[in-house]
C-alpha positions as CSV (number, residue, x, y, z in Angstrom):
1,X,-3.5,64.3,-81.3
2,X,-0.5,66.7,-81.5
3,X,1.3,65.3,-78.4
4,X,4.0,63.0,-79.9
5,X,7.6,63.8,-79.0
6,X,10.1,63.5,-81.8
7,X,11.9,60.7,-80.0
8,X,8.8,58.5,-80.5
9,X,9.0,58.8,-84.3
10,X,10.6,55.8,-86.0
11,X,13.9,56.5,-87.7
12,X,12.8,56.2,-91.4
13,X,10.5,59.1,-90.8
14,X,12.3,61.2,-88.2
15,X,14.8,62.9,-90.5
16,X,11.9,63.9,-92.8
17,X,9.7,65.2,-90.0
18,X,12.4,67.2,-88.4
19,X,13.6,68.8,-91.6
20,X,13.0,72.6,-91.5
21,X,13.7,73.4,-95.2
22,X,11.7,72.9,-98.3
23,X,10.2,69.4,-98.7
24,X,10.3,69.6,-102.5
25,X,14.0,70.6,-102.5
26,X,14.7,67.6,-100.1
27,X,13.0,65.3,-102.6
28,X,15.3,66.6,-105.3
29,X,18.3,66.0,-103.0
30,X,17.1,62.3,-102.8
31,X,17.0,62.1,-106.6
32,X,13.3,62.5,-107.0
33,X,13.2,64.9,-109.9
34,X,9.7,64.4,-111.1
35,X,7.8,65.4,-107.9
36,X,4.7,67.4,-108.5
37,X,1.7,69.0,-106.7
38,X,-1.8,67.7,-107.2
39,X,-4.3,70.2,-105.8
40,X,-7.1,68.3,-104.2
41,X,-9.1,71.4,-103.2
42,X,-8.7,75.0,-102.5
43,X,-11.6,76.9,-101.1
44,X,-12.9,79.1,-98.2
45,X,-13.8,77.0,-95.2
46,X,-14.2,77.3,-91.5
47,X,-11.0,75.9,-90.1
48,X,-11.1,73.2,-87.4
49,X,-11.3,74.3,-83.8
50,X,-7.6,73.5,-83.2
51,X,-6.6,75.4,-86.4
52,X,-8.6,78.4,-85.4
53,X,-7.0,78.5,-82.0
54,X,-3.5,78.3,-83.4
55,X,-4.2,81.0,-86.0
56,X,-6.2,83.3,-83.7
57,X,-9.3,83.0,-85.9
58,X,-12.5,83.8,-84.0
59,X,-16.0,82.6,-84.3
60,X,-17.4,81.5,-87.6
61,X,-14.7,83.2,-89.7
62,X,-13.5,81.4,-92.9
63,X,-10.0,80.9,-94.1
64,X,-8.6,79.7,-97.4
65,X,-7.8,76.0,-97.1
66,X,-5.6,74.3,-99.7
67,X,-5.1,70.6,-99.7
68,X,-2.6,68.9,-101.9
69,X,-0.9,65.6,-102.6
70,X,2.8,65.6,-103.4
71,X,3.6,62.7,-105.7
72,X,5.8,61.5,-108.5
73,X,5.6,58.6,-110.9
74,X,4.2,55.7,-108.9
75,X,4.9,57.2,-105.5
76,X,2.8,59.3,-103.1
77,X,5.0,61.3,-100.7
78,X,2.8,63.6,-98.7
79,X,-0.6,65.0,-98.0
80,X,-0.5,68.7,-97.0
81,X,-3.1,71.1,-95.7
82,X,-2.5,74.9,-95.6
83,X,-4.9,77.1,-93.7
84,X,-4.5,80.8,-94.5
85,X,-6.6,83.4,-92.7
86,X,-8.2,86.1,-94.8
87,X,-6.0,88.8,-93.2
88,X,-2.9,87.0,-94.4
89,X,-3.9,87.3,-98.0
90,X,-3.0,90.9,-98.4
91,X,0.0,92.7,-99.9
92,X,2.6,90.3,-101.3
93,X,0.9,87.4,-99.6
94,X,-2.0,87.6,-102.1
95,X,0.1,85.3,-104.3
96,X,-0.6,82.4,-101.8
97,X,-4.1,82.3,-103.1
98,X,-2.9,81.8,-106.7
99,X,-0.3,79.0,-106.3
100,X,-2.2,76.5,-108.5
101,X,0.1,73.5,-108.8
102,X,3.2,75.4,-107.5
103,X,4.6,74.3,-104.2
104,X,3.9,76.5,-101.1
105,X,7.6,76.4,-100.4
106,X,8.3,78.3,-103.6
107,X,6.9,81.4,-101.8
108,X,7.7,80.6,-98.2
109,X,11.4,79.8,-98.5
110,X,12.1,82.8,-100.8
111,X,10.7,85.4,-98.4
112,X,13.4,86.8,-96.1
113,X,10.8,87.7,-93.5
114,X,9.6,84.1,-93.2
115,X,9.7,82.6,-89.7
116,X,8.7,79.1,-88.8
117,X,7.6,78.0,-85.3
118,X,8.6,74.7,-83.8
119,X,7.0,71.6,-85.1
120,X,4.2,69.7,-83.4
121,X,4.1,66.0,-84.2
122,X,1.2,63.4,-84.4
123,X,0.7,59.8,-85.2
124,X,-2.5,59.1,-87.2
125,X,-4.2,55.7,-86.7
126,X,-6.5,54.0,-89.1
127,X,-10.1,54.9,-88.4
128,X,-9.3,58.5,-87.2
129,X,-10.8,61.3,-89.2
130,X,-7.6,62.6,-90.8
131,X,-6.3,59.1,-91.5
132,X,-9.5,58.0,-93.2
133,X,-9.6,61.2,-95.4
134,X,-6.0,60.7,-96.5
135,X,-6.5,56.9,-97.2
136,X,-9.5,57.8,-99.4
137,X,-7.4,60.4,-101.2
138,X,-4.5,58.0,-101.7
139,X,-6.8,55.3,-102.8
140,X,-5.3,52.6,-100.7
141,X,-5.2,51.1,-97.2
142,X,-2.6,52.9,-95.1
143,X,-0.8,52.0,-91.9
144,X,-0.3,54.5,-89.1
145,X,0.9,57.9,-90.6
146,X,3.2,60.5,-89.2
147,X,2.4,64.1,-89.4
148,X,3.8,67.5,-88.4
149,X,2.4,71.0,-88.3
150,X,3.9,74.4,-87.9
151,X,2.9,78.0,-88.0
152,X,4.6,80.3,-90.6
153,X,4.8,84.0,-90.5
154,X,5.4,86.2,-93.5
155,X,5.6,90.0,-92.8
156,X,4.0,89.2,-89.5
157,X,1.0,87.4,-91.1
158,X,0.4,83.7,-90.2
159,X,-0.6,80.5,-91.9
160,X,-0.7,77.0,-90.7
161,X,0.8,74.1,-92.6
162,X,0.0,70.4,-91.7
163,X,2.0,67.8,-93.5
164,X,1.2,64.1,-93.4
165,X,4.0,61.8,-94.6
166,X,2.9,58.8,-96.7
167,X,4.5,55.4,-96.5
168,X,6.5,55.8,-99.7
169,X,8.8,58.4,-97.9
170,X,10.4,55.5,-96.0
171,X,11.7,54.2,-99.4
172,X,14.1,57.2,-99.7
């Protein structure tokens, strides 16, 4: 699924998917001042096989999984899933478990030790597991969706962020 090259991404989405800074700040730059986080769920789960591989999680270990929808009045911008291994939630990073409706970037982009790996891109088609889940969350029929994911490191501790851009993003 994560084999798309950025040159295959259509232009209305490419600039958004390649942006390395804060998504919420980018929305503000595009005059979206009322964007907010709707937490869909945050709980301890076994990550997916691919997520475990990327994070170095072994066996049946659980991680904190936070799924959110980023929206504003009448628009849905993004579905995001953060997977945080138990070992990451120590020291200063304990705050990641208590974000509530605050954006993840409010912690990540303020930390001077933060490092972000290169993006991996994917195109999600109707009928695929992730696409179906997001369409149900959004409450509507959706076309193909574009996604990116990247590993972050804070004080040498990792987390994985997967971001799926919803069609409204093409209106900006």
